[in-house]
N, C-alpha and C positions, 0 to 999 in steps of 0.2 A: 561422340555423344554430347548433348547439351547438358548443362548443369541443371539439377532440380532446384527450383527457386521457391521463394515464399508463395508466389502466386499458385504454383503447382500444389503446394502443401495446403493452402487455403481451399483450393478447389476440391481436393480429395476429402477434406473435412467439411466442406460446404459451410464455411464461415469466414468472417473477416477476423484477422488477428489484431489484437491491441492490448494495451496495458491499462489496468485500473490501478492507480497508485493511491493507496489508503494512507493518509497521514493524520496524525493527531497524538494527543498525550497518551502516556501509558495508562491503560485502563479505560480508554475512551470507547473501546469496542471494535477496533479495527479487524482483528483476527476473527472474532465471533461473527461479525458482519460478512467478512469475505467468505468464511466457511458456509454460511447460510446462502449467500449469493451463488457460490459454486454449486451447491446442491440444486438450486433452481435452474442454473444454466445446464447442468448435467441432465436434468429431466427434460430439457429442451433439445438434448442431443449435441450440446456444445462441448468442445474439447478445451479443458481449462487446466491451469496449474497455479498453485499458490506459492509465492516466494515470501516466506515469513521471516521477519527480522530476527526474532528470537532463535529460530533454528539456525540461521546463518551465523549468529554470534557464537553458537556452540560448535560450529564446523568450519566452514571456509574462512570466516572472519574472527576466529578465536584468538588470532594474534593481535587484534586491535583493541585498544582501550576506548575511553570516552572523551579524549581531548578533541578539540575542534578538528584537527588534522585527521585523527582516526575516524571521527564520525563522517567526515567528508569522504574518506576512502571507503568506509562501509557502504555508504550510499552509492558511490561510483561503481563499486564491484557489483552490487545488486542491480544497479541500472544497466550495467553491461550484460549481466545474465538475462535481464528482461529483454534486451535486444535480441539475444539468441532465441528465447522462447517465442518471441513474436515472429522471428524468421522461420521457426519451426511450425508456424501456423496456429499457435495456441492463443487463447484468451488468457492473459496472465494477470493475476491478482497479487499485488505487492502490498504487504502489511508491514509498515516500517514507520516508526515515529518520525523520522527524517525532519528534525526540528528547524532546519535552516532553509529559508526560501531559495537562497543562491544554489544550494546543493540540489534541491528539487528542480529548479530551473535548468541546471546543468544536465540532469537526467532527461528532462523534457526535450532539451536541445539535441540529445543523442537520437531521439526518435523522429520519425516523419510527423508532420503537423497533426494529423488526425489519429495517430497511434497512441497518444498519451492522454489519459483522462485522470485528472487529479480529483480525488474524493477526499474532502476534508471531513473527518469524523470529529465533529465539534462537540466537546463535552467540557463542562467547567472543571477547573482544578479540584474544587470541593467535591464534585460528584465522582471524579476519578479516584480521589482519596477514599471515598466511602466504599468504592468497589474493589479496593486494593487488597485482594486475598493473600498476596505474597508479602505484604508489609513493606514494600519498597519505599513508598512515600514516607512512612514512619521512620525508616532507617535513614532516608535522605534528610529529613527534618532533624534527626539526631546527629547528623554529620557522619554517620557510618558509611553511607554511600555518597561519594563525591560526584560532581558533575551530573546530577540527576535532572533531566528535563522537567521544567515546570517549577523546580525548587531552587537548585543552585546553578542551573544552566537554562538559558531561555528557550522558549518555543515560539517560532515566528509563524503565525497562522497564514495560510495562503491568502493572497489578495484577491485573486479572481479564479477560484477553482471551478471546474465544470460542474461539480456536484457537492452540495453541503448536506450532511446528515447530522442532525442533532440527536444523539442517542439518549439524551436525558428527556427528550420530548416525544420521540418516535419509538415505537416498539420495533422489535427485530423484523417482523413481517412487513410492516409499513416501510421500514428503512430499505429492505431488499426491493420492495415494489417501486420505491422512488428511483432506485438505480436502474432497474429493469425498464421503467418508463423512459428514462433518459436514453438508454441504449436503443430502445425501439424507435422513439421519435427521431433520433439522430442516425438511424439506419445502421447501427452496429450489429444488431441481431434481428 
């Protein structure tokens, strides 16, 4: 018997598998946007899965801290999982601050050229701090949280992402539609 491949899985699901990698500061709206997009894709009959950075920090990656080495390992592990979900024929939505370009580029390099779509959820630091219901930015500014992206650790915005969503200017519905338009024009869906 021959091995069941990604092509077989995509065919039975009637879709192309790929990764949408949402990157941006804490509070930018990555998870909110991914959940709303997943609902839209689900209504279209698409098979999706969200890999959320916060969930992985509580489970698979709970052994990692926030040093540069640990952040890179966090991203590498989730990137590796995204390879498996694409092989399973799923449209995968990854919501992860992923602050360093090099780490995101390494994950992109794991994937086939058209399988990785970087979505920069662009939101100013000031706006993210206003949205901070958990008080993380306040704690970071007080020195209670160390190595916090945007405060005591840098965030390197993507240079050439496929999609840019400014959540301070676009409402959720318009943001989702922008992504859907990109996916339709580029024949992902």
